[in-house]
LOVEX-832018 format. One line per 4 residues: number of its first residue (from 1); their letters; for each residue x, y, z of C-alpha. Coordinates in steps of 0.2 Angstrom, whole numbers, plus 5000, padded with zeros to 4 digits. Layout:
% residues N
NUM	A	X:Y:Z  ...
END
This chain:
% residues 1079
1	QVGP	5241:4674:6560  5245:4683:6544  5243:4672:6528  5233:4669:6512
5	SAQC	5217:4668:6522  5219:4686:6529  5206:4694:6518  5200:4710:6526
9	CSCP	5199:4721:6511  5180:4721:6510  5177:4730:6526  5181:4748:6530
13	VCAC	5188:4745:6547  5197:4729:6552  5198:4724:6570  5216:4718:6570
17	VLTV	5228:4716:6585  5241:4730:6585  5258:4724:6588  5274:4733:6594
21	TRVL	5282:4729:6577  5277:4742:6564  5282:4731:6550  5271:4716:6555
25	HLFL	5257:4729:6557  5259:4734:6539  5256:4717:6533  5241:4714:6543
29	CPFP	5223:4716:6536  5223:4734:6530  5239:4733:6520  5233:4720:6507
33	CRVK	5219:4732:6504  5231:4746:6501  5241:4736:6489  5225:4731:6480
37	LWAS	5222:4750:6478  5239:4753:6471  5237:4739:6459  5220:4745:6453
41	AFGG	5226:4763:6451  5241:4758:6441  5231:4745:6431  5217:4757:6426
45	EIKS	5229:4770:6421  5241:4760:6411  5227:4750:6402  5219:4767:6398
49	IAAK	5235:4773:6390  5238:4756:6381  5220:4755:6374  5220:4774:6369
53	YSGS	5236:4774:6359  5235:4757:6352  5217:4760:6345  5212:4742:6351
57	QLLQ	5194:4746:6355  5192:4755:6338  5200:4740:6329  5189:4727:6339
61	KKYK	5174:4738:6334  5178:4738:6316  5180:4719:6315  5164:4717:6324
65	EYEK	5155:4727:6311  5160:4714:6298  5155:4699:6309  5140:4694:6299
69	DVAI	5150:4695:6283  5163:4683:6287  5163:4664:6286  5172:4654:6300
73	EEID	5179:4637:6295  5188:4624:6306  5204:4619:6298  5205:4601:6291
77	GLQL	5222:4597:6297  5224:4581:6286  5218:4589:6270  5230:4603:6274
81	VKKL	5245:4593:6276  5241:4582:6261  5240:4598:6250  5256:4605:6257
85	AKNM	5265:4588:6254  5259:4588:6236  5265:4606:6234  5282:4601:6240
89	EEMF	5282:4585:6230  5279:4596:6214  5293:4608:6219  5306:4593:6223
93	HKKS	5301:4585:6206  5305:4600:6196  5323:4600:6204  5325:4582:6201
97	EAMR	5320:4583:6183  5332:4597:6180  5346:4585:6187  5340:4571:6176
101	RLVE	5342:4582:6160  5360:4585:6166  5363:4567:6168  5357:4563:6151
105	AAEE	5367:4577:6143  5383:4572:6153  5382:4553:6148  5378:4557:6130
109	AHLK	5393:4569:6129  5405:4557:6137  5399:4543:6125  5404:4553:6110
113	HEFD	5420:4559:6117  5437:4549:6114  5450:4552:6127  5465:4562:6120
117	ADLQ	5480:4561:6131  5488:4576:6121  5472:4587:6121  5475:4605:6124
121	YEYF	5460:4615:6130  5459:4632:6138  5444:4631:6150  5438:4644:6163
125	NAVL	5447:4640:6179  5436:4647:6193  5452:4652:6203  5461:4660:6188
129	INER	5448:4669:6179  5451:4687:6176  5468:4686:6183  5483:4695:6175
133	DKDG	5501:4693:6176  5513:4708:6180  5513:4713:6161  5494:4714:6161
137	NFLE	5491:4698:6151  5478:4686:6156  5485:4670:6165  5484:4653:6157
141	LGKE	5466:4646:6160  5462:4664:6167  5455:4673:6152  5442:4686:6153
145	FILA	5426:4679:6161  5411:4692:6162  5403:4693:6179  5389:4704:6184
149	PNDH	5379:4705:6201  5363:4696:6201  5349:4699:6214  5344:4680:6213
153	FNNL	5361:4676:6220  5361:4689:6233  5370:4701:6221  5385:4690:6219
157	PVNI	5395:4693:6203  5390:4678:6192  5389:4673:6174  5372:4666:6170
161	SLSD	5378:4661:6152  5392:4650:6157  5399:4638:6170  5417:4638:6176
165	VQVP	5428:4624:6184  5436:4623:6201  5451:4611:6203  5458:4607:6220
169	TNMY	5474:4615:6224  5483:4598:6226  5478:4593:6208  5487:4598:6192
173	NKDP	5475:4610:6182  5481:4602:6165  5481:4584:6170  5475:4575:6154
177	AIVN	5461:4566:6163  5455:4583:6170  5457:4592:6153  5447:4578:6144
181	GVYW	5433:4579:6157  5432:4597:6157  5431:4597:6138  5417:4585:6136
185	SESL	5407:4592:6151  5407:4609:6142  5391:4603:6134  5382:4605:6151
189	NKVF	5382:4624:6149  5367:4624:6138  5357:4612:6150  5362:4623:6165
193	VDNF	5355:4638:6156  5339:4629:6150  5336:4622:6167  5337:4640:6175
197	DRDP	5325:4646:6161  5313:4632:6165  5314:4635:6184  5321:4652:6189
201	SLIW	5320:4647:6207  5335:4636:6205  5352:4642:6212  5368:4633:6210
205	QYFG	5369:4618:6198  5385:4608:6197  5394:4593:6191  5407:4585:6202
209	SAKG	5418:4574:6192  5426:4557:6199  5442:4565:6193  5441:4579:6205
213	FFRQ	5436:4594:6196  5420:4604:6200  5409:4612:6186  5398:4625:6193
217	YPGI	5384:4636:6186  5382:4650:6186  5400:4654:6184  5408:4663:6199
221	KWEP	5425:4668:6205  5433:4657:6218  5445:4665:6231  5458:4655:6240
225	DENG	5459:4656:6259  5472:4665:6269  5485:4652:6265  5482:4653:6246
229	VIAF	5473:4636:6246  5456:4630:6240  5454:4614:6249  5437:4610:6242
233	DCRN	5436:4593:6234  5418:4589:6228  5421:4570:6230  5421:4571:6249
237	RKWY	5405:4581:6250  5390:4571:6257  5379:4574:6241  5393:4566:6230
241	IQAA	5396:4551:6241  5377:4548:6244  5373:4548:6226  5388:4538:6221
245	TSPK	5386:4524:6233  5373:4514:6242  5371:4513:6261  5385:4503:6269
249	DVVI	5390:4494:6285  5409:4498:6288  5421:4490:6301  5438:4499:6302
253	LVDV	5453:4489:6308  5467:4501:6313  5484:4493:6317  5491:4500:6333
257	SGSM	5505:4488:6336  5522:4494:6341  5528:4496:6323  5515:4509:6320
261	KGLR	5523:4522:6331  5527:4540:6326  5522:4547:6309  5514:4530:6304
265	LTIA	5501:4531:6318  5498:4549:6314  5494:4545:6296  5484:4530:6301
269	KQTV	5473:4541:6312  5471:4553:6298  5466:4539:6287  5452:4533:6299
273	SSIL	5446:4551:6301  5445:4553:6282  5435:4537:6281  5423:4543:6294
277	DTLG	5421:4559:6284  5414:4549:6270  5400:4541:6280  5382:4548:6280
281	DDDF	5366:4546:6289  5361:4529:6281  5378:4521:6285  5384:4511:6300
285	FNII	5402:4509:6306  5413:4503:6320  5432:4504:6323  5443:4490:6330
289	AVSA	5460:4494:6336  5472:4480:6332  5485:4476:6345  5490:4461:6356
293	AVLC	5472:4463:6364  5459:4468:6351  5450:4484:6357  5433:4486:6350
297	FLCP	5428:4504:6354  5409:4499:6354  5404:4482:6349  5388:4486:6340
301	LGSS	5390:4496:6324  5387:4514:6327  5377:4526:6316  5385:4542:6309
305	DLLA	5378:4554:6322  5390:4546:6335  5406:4551:6325  5412:4563:6338
309	HFRE	5412:4550:6351  5422:4538:6340  5434:4552:6336  5437:4555:6354
313	HLDK	5443:4537:6356  5453:4537:6340  5463:4552:6347  5468:4542:6363
317	LFAK	5476:4527:6353  5494:4524:6355  5506:4511:6347  5510:4496:6358
321	GIGM	5512:4477:6357  5510:4465:6342  5496:4466:6330  5483:4451:6331
325	LDIA	5475:4454:6314  5467:4437:6313  5458:4440:6329  5452:4457:6323
329	LNEA	5446:4450:6306  5436:4437:6315  5428:4450:6326  5424:4461:6311
333	FNIL	5416:4447:6301  5406:4442:6317  5400:4460:6319  5394:4462:6301
337	SDFN	5386:4445:6302  5376:4449:6318  5370:4465:6310  5364:4456:6295
341	HTGQ	5355:4442:6305  5346:4454:6317  5340:4466:6303  5350:4481:6309
345	GSIC	5362:4491:6299  5360:4496:6281  5356:4479:6275  5365:4483:6259
349	SQAI	5384:4485:6256  5397:4479:6269  5415:4482:6270  5431:4480:6281
353	MLIT	5444:4493:6280  5461:4487:6286  5474:4501:6290  5491:4494:6294
357	DGAV	5510:4495:6290  5510:4477:6284  5502:4459:6285  5512:4443:6287
361	DTYD	5499:4432:6280  5484:4433:6268  5472:4425:6280  5463:4416:6266
365	TIFA	5456:4403:6279  5447:4417:6287  5440:4424:6271  5435:4406:6266
369	KYNW	5426:4404:6282  5416:4420:6282  5416:4428:6264  5418:4415:6250
373	PERK	5412:4412:6238  5399:4426:6238  5412:4439:6243  5398:4450:6251
377	VRIF	5410:4459:6262  5423:4469:6252  5440:4471:6260  5449:4488:6257
381	TYLI	5467:4488:6263  5478:4503:6266  5497:4501:6268  5504:4514:6279
385	GREA	5522:4520:6275  5534:4519:6260  5540:4501:6263  5532:4489:6251
389	AFAD	5538:4472:6259  5520:4467:6264  5511:4475:6250  5508:4459:6240
393	NLKW	5498:4451:6255  5488:4467:6257  5484:4468:6239  5479:4450:6238
397	MACA	5467:4452:6252  5459:4466:6243  5458:4458:6226  5452:4442:6233
401	NKGF	5437:4451:6241  5431:4463:6228  5440:4478:6237  5454:4489:6233
405	FTQI	5472:4492:6239  5482:4508:6241  5498:4513:6249  5498:4529:6259
409	STLA	5516:4536:6262  5512:4554:6268  5498:4564:6276  5496:4573:6259
413	DVQE	5491:4556:6251  5477:4552:6263  5462:4561:6255  5465:4555:6237
417	NVME	5468:4537:6242  5453:4535:6254  5442:4541:6240  5446:4526:6230
421	YLHV	5434:4515:6240  5419:4525:6235  5422:4522:6217  5423:4503:6220
425	LSRP	5407:4503:6230  5398:4513:6216  5402:4499:6203  5386:4489:6206
429	KVID	5375:4505:6204  5384:4510:6188  5382:4492:6180  5364:4492:6185
433	QEHD	5362:4510:6177  5351:4515:6191  5351:4534:6192  5344:4535:6210
437	VVWT	5339:4552:6215  5346:4556:6232  5342:4570:6244  5354:4575:6258
441	EAYI	5350:4580:6276  5349:4599:6280  5366:4606:6280  5376:4622:6279
445	DSTL	5391:4620:6266  5402:4634:6273  5417:4627:6263  5410:4634:6247
449	PQAQ	5414:4653:6245  5397:4656:6237  5389:4648:6252  5398:4661:6264
453	KLAD	5392:4675:6253  5374:4669:6251  5372:4671:6270  5355:4679:6275
457	DQGL	5351:4690:6290  5351:4674:6301  5368:4668:6296  5373:4654:6283
461	VLMT	5359:4647:6273  5352:4629:6278  5349:4619:6262  5346:4601:6256
465	TVAM	5354:4595:6240  5347:4584:6226  5360:4574:6217  5361:4560:6204
469	PVFS	5375:4549:6198  5382:4550:6180  5389:4534:6173  5400:4529:6158
473	KQNE	5389:4521:6145  5403:4515:6134  5401:4496:6131  5419:4492:6133
477	TRSK	5419:4499:6151  5402:4492:6157  5409:4478:6168  5421:4490:6176
481	GILL	5406:4501:6182  5415:4518:6179  5407:4532:6188  5409:4549:6179
485	GVVG	5403:4560:6193  5388:4567:6201  5376:4581:6197  5367:4591:6210
489	TDVP	5358:4607:6214  5355:4615:6231  5338:4619:6238  5338:4632:6252
493	VKEL	5326:4626:6266  5318:4643:6265  5312:4638:6248  5302:4624:6256
497	LKTI	5294:4637:6268  5288:4647:6254  5276:4633:6249  5268:4634:6267
501	PKYK	5253:4646:6269  5258:4652:6287  5241:4661:6288  5232:4644:6288
505	LGIH	5242:4637:6302  5237:4649:6315  5247:4660:6327  5256:4645:6335
509	GYAF	5255:4633:6321  5270:4628:6311  5275:4615:6298  5291:4604:6299
513	AITN	5299:4590:6289  5310:4576:6294  5322:4563:6284  5320:4544:6284
517	NGYI	5331:4544:6299  5320:4555:6309  5332:4570:6308  5325:4587:6305
521	LTHP	5325:4595:6288  5316:4610:6294  5308:4615:6311  5306:4632:6320
525	ELRP	5315:4625:6335  5331:4619:6325  5346:4629:6330  5360:4624:6319
529	LYEE	5372:4639:6324  5381:4642:6340  5374:4659:6340  5360:4667:6329
533	GKKR	5367:4678:6316  5384:4670:6317  5392:4657:6305  5399:4644:6317
537	RKPN	5389:4628:6316  5386:4616:6330  5393:4599:6329  5380:4586:6323
541	YSSV	5368:4601:6319  5362:4591:6304  5357:4576:6314  5345:4584:6327
545	DLSE	5331:4571:6329  5313:4576:6329  5312:4569:6347  5324:4582:6353
549	VEWE	5313:4596:6349  5296:4588:6351  5302:4580:6367  5285:4579:6375
553	DRDD	5282:4564:6364  5292:4552:6376  5286:4536:6366  5291:4543:6349
557	VLRN	5274:4540:6342  5274:4555:6331  5292:4552:6326  5290:4534:6321
561	AMVN	5274:4536:6312  5283:4550:6301  5298:4539:6298  5287:4525:6292
565	RKTG	5279:4537:6280  5262:4535:6287  5248:4548:6286  5238:4552:6302
569	KFSM	5235:4563:6317  5243:4564:6334  5239:4575:6349  5249:4580:6365
573	EVKK	5251:4594:6377  5266:4604:6373  5277:4617:6382  5283:4629:6368
577	TVDK	5296:4641:6373  5296:4659:6367  5307:4675:6370  5324:4666:6368
581	GKRV	5318:4651:6379  5314:4661:6394  5295:4660:6393  5284:4645:6390
585	LVMT	5267:4643:6383  5257:4627:6388  5245:4621:6375  5238:4606:6366
589	NDYY	5244:4603:6349  5236:4592:6335  5249:4585:6323  5245:4580:6306
593	YTDI	5258:4571:6295  5261:4562:6278  5275:4558:6267  5282:4568:6253
597	KGTP	5282:4556:6238  5298:4555:6228  5309:4560:6242  5315:4552:6259
601	FSLG	5306:4566:6268  5290:4567:6278  5280:4582:6282  5271:4587:6298
605	VALS	5259:4601:6303  5256:4607:6321  5240:4616:6325  5236:4623:6342
609	RGHG	5219:4619:6349  5207:4633:6352  5209:4648:6341  5223:4640:6331
613	KYFF	5211:4627:6323  5199:4641:6315  5201:4651:6300  5189:4665:6293
617	RGNV	5186:4672:6276  5181:4690:6274  5175:4698:6258  5178:4715:6251
621	TIEE	5180:4722:6233  5197:4723:6225  5194:4742:6223  5191:4744:6241
625	GLHD	5206:4734:6247  5218:4741:6234  5214:4759:6239  5218:4754:6257
629	LEHP	5234:4745:6253  5241:4761:6246  5243:4769:6263  5261:4772:6267
633	DVSL	5260:4764:6284  5255:4747:6277  5268:4733:6275  5268:4714:6273
637	ADEW	5278:4699:6279  5293:4699:6268  5296:4680:6271  5278:4675:6266
641	SYCN	5274:4670:6249  5259:4681:6243  5266:4681:6225  5280:4671:6217
645	TDLH	5293:4684:6212  5306:4671:6208  5298:4665:6192  5304:4679:6181
649	PEHR	5320:4690:6183  5310:4706:6181  5300:4702:6196  5314:4698:6208
653	HLSQ	5317:4716:6214  5299:4718:6219  5293:4717:6237  5278:4707:6241
657	LEAI	5267:4722:6243  5273:4729:6226  5270:4713:6218  5252:4712:6225
661	KLYL	5248:4729:6219  5254:4725:6201  5244:4709:6201  5228:4717:6207
665	KGKE	5230:4731:6194  5233:4718:6180  5249:4725:6175  5259:4709:6177
669	PLLQ	5249:4695:6170  5264:4683:6172  5264:4685:6191  5258:4670:6201
673	CDKE	5249:4674:6217  5240:4666:6231  5222:4672:6227  5215:4666:6243
677	LIQE	5228:4675:6254  5227:4691:6244  5208:4691:6246  5211:4691:6265
681	VLFD	5225:4704:6264  5212:4715:6256  5199:4712:6269  5212:4716:6283
685	AVVS	5218:4731:6274  5200:4738:6273  5195:4734:6291  5211:4741:6299
689	APIE	5212:4756:6288  5203:4768:6300  5216:4766:6313  5228:4776:6303
693	AYWT	5217:4792:6304  5214:4788:6322  5233:4787:6326  5236:4803:6316
697	SLAL	5223:4812:6326  5231:4806:6342  5248:4812:6336  5241:4830:6331
701	NKSE	5231:4832:6348  5244:4825:6359  5249:4838:6372  5267:4842:6377
705	NADK	5266:4834:6394  5253:4821:6393  5259:4803:6389  5275:4809:6382
709	GVEV	5282:4792:6385  5272:4783:6371  5283:4782:6356  5275:4769:6344
713	AFLG	5259:4761:6340  5258:4745:6329  5246:4732:6323  5248:4715:6314
717	TRTG	5234:4704:6307  5233:4685:6303  5238:4688:6285  5255:4696:6289
721	LSRI	5249:4714:6286  5257:4727:6298  5254:4745:6301  5265:4756:6312
725	NLFV	5263:4774:6318  5277:4785:6327  5272:4797:6340  5290:4804:6340
729	GAEQ	5302:4807:6327  5311:4792:6320  5328:4798:6327  5320:4800:6344
733	LTNQ	5314:4782:6346  5322:4774:6361  5322:4757:6353  5328:4760:6335
737	DFLK	5327:4742:6330  5309:4738:6334  5299:4730:6320  5314:4732:6308
741	AGDK	5320:4717:6298  5334:4712:6310  5321:4711:6324  5316:4694:6320
745	ENIF	5307:4690:6336  5295:4705:6333  5291:4703:6315  5281:4691:6304
749	NADH	5293:4678:6297  5292:4661:6288  5292:4652:6305  5282:4662:6317
753	FPLW	5271:4676:6321  5278:4691:6331  5282:4688:6349  5270:4702:6355
757	YRRA	5256:4694:6344  5259:4676:6351  5259:4681:6369  5244:4693:6367
761	AEQI	5234:4678:6359  5236:4668:6375  5229:4683:6386  5211:4685:6392
765	PGSF	5203:4695:6378  5203:4714:6382  5218:4713:6393  5236:4718:6388
769	VYSI	5252:4709:6390  5267:4719:6395  5285:4715:6393  5303:4721:6392
773	PFST	5318:4714:6384  5329:4703:6396  5343:4711:6405  5360:4708:6398
777	GIVN	5370:4717:6411  5368:4734:6418  5375:4744:6403  5362:4736:6391
781	KSNV	5347:4737:6402  5330:4739:6392  5323:4756:6390  5306:4751:6383
785	VTAS	5290:4742:6388  5280:4734:6374  5261:4731:6377  5250:4722:6366
789	TSIQ	5232:4714:6366  5223:4702:6354  5208:4706:6343  5195:4692:6342
793	LLDE	5181:4691:6330  5169:4682:6342  5167:4682:6361  5171:4663:6362
797	RKSP	5186:4652:6362  5183:4646:6345  5185:4663:6338  5200:4665:6328
801	VVAA	5212:4679:6333  5211:4691:6319  5224:4704:6324  5235:4711:6338
805	VGIQ	5238:4729:6342  5250:4737:6354  5261:4751:6359  5279:4753:6364
809	MKLE	5283:4766:6378  5298:4772:6387  5302:4761:6403  5305:4777:6413
813	FFQR	5288:4783:6409  5280:4766:6413  5289:4765:6430  5285:4783:6434
817	KFWT	5266:4778:6432  5269:4764:6444  5278:4773:6458  5264:4787:6457
821	ASRQ	5251:4774:6459  5260:4766:6474  5259:4782:6483  5240:4783:6484
825	CASL	5230:4780:6500  5212:4780:6505  5214:4792:6520  5204:4809:6517
829	DGKC	5219:4820:6522  5230:4811:6509  5243:4806:6522  5248:4788:6520
833	SISC	5255:4778:6534  5265:4767:6522  5270:4768:6503  5283:4760:6492
837	DDET	5294:4775:6497  5295:4767:6514  5312:4759:6518  5303:4744:6527
841	VNCY	5296:4737:6511  5302:4733:6494  5290:4735:6479  5291:4725:6463
845	LIDN	5281:4724:6447  5283:4707:6439  5275:4698:6425  5266:4682:6423
849	NGFI	5283:4673:6420  5291:4681:6435  5302:4694:6427  5304:4711:6435
853	LVSE	5298:4726:6426  5299:4738:6440  5311:4738:6455  5318:4751:6467
857	DYTQ	5335:4744:6461  5335:4749:6443  5349:4736:6439  5336:4722:6443
861	TGDF	5325:4727:6429  5323:4711:6418  5330:4699:6431  5320:4684:6437
865	FGEV	5311:4688:6453  5317:4672:6461  5335:4677:6460  5331:4693:6469
869	EGAV	5318:4687:6482  5321:4668:6483  5311:4666:6499  5296:4674:6492
873	MNKL	5296:4666:6475  5298:4649:6484  5283:4653:6495  5273:4658:6479
877	LTMG	5277:4641:6471  5272:4632:6487  5255:4642:6488  5251:4639:6470
881	SFKR	5252:4657:6464  5266:4652:6452  5270:4635:6445  5287:4628:6439
885	ITLY	5288:4620:6422  5303:4609:6418  5310:4611:6401  5323:4602:6391
889	DYQA	5335:4608:6378  5344:4594:6368  5353:4607:6357  5362:4616:6371
893	MCRA	5380:4620:6372  5389:4618:6389  5406:4623:6395  5419:4610:6391
897	NKDS	5427:4603:6407  5444:4602:6398  5457:4615:6394  5454:4624:6378
901	SDGA	5472:4620:6374  5467:4601:6374  5453:4605:6362  5465:4602:6347
905	SGLL	5466:4583:6345  5483:4575:6342  5474:4567:6327  5472:4583:6318
909	DPYN	5485:4595:6326  5499:4599:6314  5511:4602:6329  5509:4585:6335
913	AFLA	5511:4578:6318  5526:4589:6316  5535:4582:6331  5531:4564:6324
917	AVKW	5538:4570:6308  5554:4576:6316  5558:4559:6323  5556:4552:6305
921	IMTE	5567:4565:6297  5582:4560:6308  5583:4544:6298  5576:4548:6281
925	LVLF	5578:4567:6279  5579:4568:6260  5564:4556:6256  5554:4565:6270
929	LVEF	5556:4582:6261  5550:4575:6245  5536:4563:6251  5529:4572:6266
933	NLCS	5525:4588:6255  5526:4600:6269  5517:4614:6260  5501:4605:6256
937	WWHS	5501:4597:6274  5504:4614:6282  5490:4622:6272  5478:4608:6272
941	DMTA	5461:4607:6281  5470:4599:6296  5475:4616:6302  5458:4623:6301
945	KAQK	5450:4608:6309  5462:4609:6324  5457:4627:6326  5439:4623:6326
949	LKQT	5442:4610:6340  5449:4623:6351  5432:4628:6359  5425:4631:6376
953	LEPC	5408:4625:6372  5402:4607:6367  5385:4600:6364  5375:4594:6379
957	DTEY	5358:4591:6385  5351:4602:6398  5335:4605:6409  5330:4621:6416
961	PAFV	5314:4629:6424  5301:4641:6418  5288:4649:6428  5270:4653:6425
965	SERT	5257:4662:6436  5241:4653:6440  5227:4663:6432  5214:4659:6446
969	IKET	5224:4667:6460  5222:4686:6459  5229:4691:6476  5237:4683:6491
973	SGNI	5248:4687:6506  5259:4676:6517  5273:4675:6530  5289:4666:6528
977	ACED	5298:4659:6544  5316:4662:6542  5330:4658:6554  5329:4673:6565
981	CSKS	5314:4683:6558  5298:4682:6549  5296:4689:6531  5279:4695:6525
985	FVIQ	5273:4699:6508  5258:4703:6498  5255:4700:6479  5241:4707:6469
989	QIPS	5237:4705:6451  5236:4721:6441  5219:4721:6432  5218:4718:6414
993	SNLF	5236:4713:6412  5249:4699:6414  5257:4709:6429  5258:4707:6448
997	MVVV	5263:4720:6461  5273:4712:6475  5277:4721:6491  5289:4713:6502
1001	DSSC	5295:4716:6520  5313:4722:6518  5318:4721:6536  5319:4702:6536
1005	LCES	5333:4697:6523  5329:4678:6525  5347:4674:6518  5346:4656:6523
1009	VTPI	5334:4653:6508  5343:4649:6492  5338:4661:6477  5329:4652:6463
1013	TMAP	5337:4653:6446  5333:4648:6429  5351:4643:6425  5351:4627:6415
1017	IEIS	5358:4611:6422  5367:4598:6412  5359:4581:6411  5373:4569:6413
1021	QHNE	5370:4557:6399  5387:4558:6391  5397:4546:6402  5403:4530:6393
1025	SLKC	5390:4518:6399  5376:4529:6394  5384:4532:6377  5385:4513:6375
1029	ERLK	5367:4511:6379  5362:4524:6367  5372:4516:6353  5363:4499:6357
1033	AQKI	5346:4507:6357  5345:4517:6341  5329:4524:6336  5318:4518:6322
1037	RRRP	5324:4523:6305  5319:4519:6287  5332:4513:6275  5333:4520:6258
1041	ESCH	5322:4510:6245  5337:4507:6233  5352:4496:6236  5366:4491:6224
1045	GFHP	5378:4481:6234  5383:4468:6221  5382:4464:6203  5387:4447:6195
1049	EENA	5395:4456:6180  5406:4467:6191  5424:4466:6185  5434:4465:6201
1053	RECG	5451:4464:6193  5455:4482:6195  5459:4482:6214  5473:4495:6216
1057	GAPS	5491:4495:6217  5506:4506:6222  5516:4517:6210  5534:4516:6212
1061	LQAR	5544:4527:6223  5551:4536:6209  5534:4539:6201  5528:4546:6217
1065	MLLT	5542:4558:6219  5540:4565:6202  5521:4567:6205  5525:4576:6221
1069	LFPL	5539:4587:6214  5530:4592:6198  5517:4603:6206  5529:4610:6218
1073	LLML	5541:4615:6204  5526:4624:6195  5522:4633:6211  5540:4639:6214
1077	FSR	5542:4645:6196  5525:4654:6196  5530:4665:6211
END
């Protein structure tokens, strides 16, 4: 019997029964001894090489020399998170105060301004600036506007003295309302400049007018898209809507009766879609399709993170039957009433949106029953089509219920008419004169041209926006509640990370923040883009819940405490993935959390137990440290904030290392630096300095033939200090990207320590962790092996990991060492009965996560062992040599089951809309040409949206396995009973490493055993019944503290109307004629 108990290696001679089968004989007692010999030989040599060229022993010795001079402290997590929250609070307060100054200036300027319908004013139009006609003259509104590259704005050409103005393509640049608004808002220029002087970390500041124009500082040139259009309208941005209105519950009634066929239904669907676009994270909504049978998509109100689900249903609507509007209104009022009584929803504004081509009644009995006299539910009515036969009924319904009536005749009319309801909902806030400060969720505004250009190395910039409403203070308009617009400024999330001292969080520690709804503002595990470094955003990327990344907290204890703005501590075992999710580190985290006052955000800090809870302070003189910082091989983490180089323009070009040197030399008294961090940087610089001379000596004494495969040595310390030494010329490096700025996994950044540092910290002190990049196909196979080890201050678990060192070597060199070791044998004549060269065995070198570093088949390098030897891996799992850990990914993207051609919904597809339009053209061709506005329809956002929907991937939840070796098992062997043979194997740990040698009997294929893969499996949670359950069981969220749903002084008489057909025709034709004559 051959198995795990067959241990004969301690005896020189083993009395084993010889069998006629040579292969079986090989795996009897003597063979495990031989594998152990090979593993020991390889482990000894490769460790010797790694230790020698990394200088690990020298560095460990140097830190030991300072052991008595350092103070080790346990990190007080609660005090740390409170201090960080205070720092963020101060930063956020500076931004909101800048907006408050803009609000005051804007309201004062408007108060002094008298509207002049004939005002002629040449302003800087962001699209037309610096544009000339064919004669070389500046275009009207396009006079010279000086632009210069500015490093604070990623070297974009900007004007930091002036703002300029963007007007949406579908609006007339010289409309009197726009010209007057642009004129009085010019006074914001000096406030923009003053704000930037006070807080040089500010980026874009802006004023979005209720009239549609957008004033932005610093001024920048806007470029139209490929269709010559700029579709951006500030009024449909989340920051504008959130600042202008209070949270709301909305029920949308969309008429799908038989009269709504063709283009009317297309317009109705687009109107619903536009309304959905105006909803935010604090809003709740539902859609009811009105026909002979009232269809309620989902009866409880849904929150905005389920928009995609509703859009799917919306696209499936078709016109049929008779509209039963009375039943639908009753249902809508009941839904809103139930939500109020149960305490769900926004508990603020409520509205019913009616989208129809006519109403035969005013339904006053229904309103009298549910809504009068308080009129707490506003009614907004949208008449679809040009006929005005039923306009009076719809307008009466809106006016009698503090709402608004509009008529939408064409697709081009949709956006402008939908926006009207927002200004109605803003009235109570305006009358109250409550300038609520709002902060948006984290988002990527890729519609702005400057956002596209401000992309960093990881793609578009994730940001939050602080915004405040601007009100009319003129006494005669007070009861009308006129909103002038919204001011705002963007705050990149990476600015928040600069306030976090990563060095105090430990190797695996991190900070994170969430919104009042539990959505992530910043977290190392947030993945907003389809692919890192690309620009395509995932759907719902801005509403990833904390429970989807900290998924081990099944009861949402941590999430709910943070949503409720509590301060406290929570602990749990976590499974943190590294190396693109392929590897897992199992550890216990302590979470500390508190609220960030003055914002809707809460902050958390995660500290891993063990070395992650300890910090040490060293002490050296500035002179010593400064001398050792001058070494050319020293670098610091670019994304860590050692010194604040944003406060003064002359400092922005400085690297962190340059800033520290100037600060220590006293040459830049205005520099603000983290003294505590810099003191530790100096200590690390002094302690690690001798390794430079050591590496140099190795390079000089390195013989031509010995260890030619070692190419790079490197080290990193807990303060983000790095050193690197090349043993070959830079042009000869096998991996040219290693430790470069683009190699995010292997350098210090704002979120985490390098991968080689994190993995080394979890190894037994003194041992090395070896790894190669994962395979991505035979062509792109890895050619290097990275080895690293941790340096600890004390020989105990409480000791902080002060540094990690390592080398990178050629894979071919590493594999050659392995094959040489596997040919060794114990016989005196040197003749081995078996080696890895024998055809009867397959030899592998795998790591502690089961990935192959060495195989006779080179194409298997980097593959998971279970995919190659499924039977053996399955046996190792059964025997406990490895364990399977189930992981979950709630931000995954899965292949869509539908055809890509079906991805463009009929709702947004211009081709489907065109077919509907053709039917209409047959009866009213002339009116269609004028009203439908083909140009603006064809070049609108609808085309872009349709293209985005054509995708092969869609969001999903997946589970997948990861594998980890059991540390207590050093060696084992076994037999696997297959259908027609027995497969034997031996596994032996490589000493002082994370590696294992596996020798497998190749004569028994054991094909009946299915390979073990790491492929993710979709969790089927997206069927209809489960979606309904998810909707009914919304997670705890905290409502905004401010609500302005009603005001007794509100003048509700301005409740909309429809311009005459002739007026609409003129408004449509005028910009078209201008466009034609300008070409």
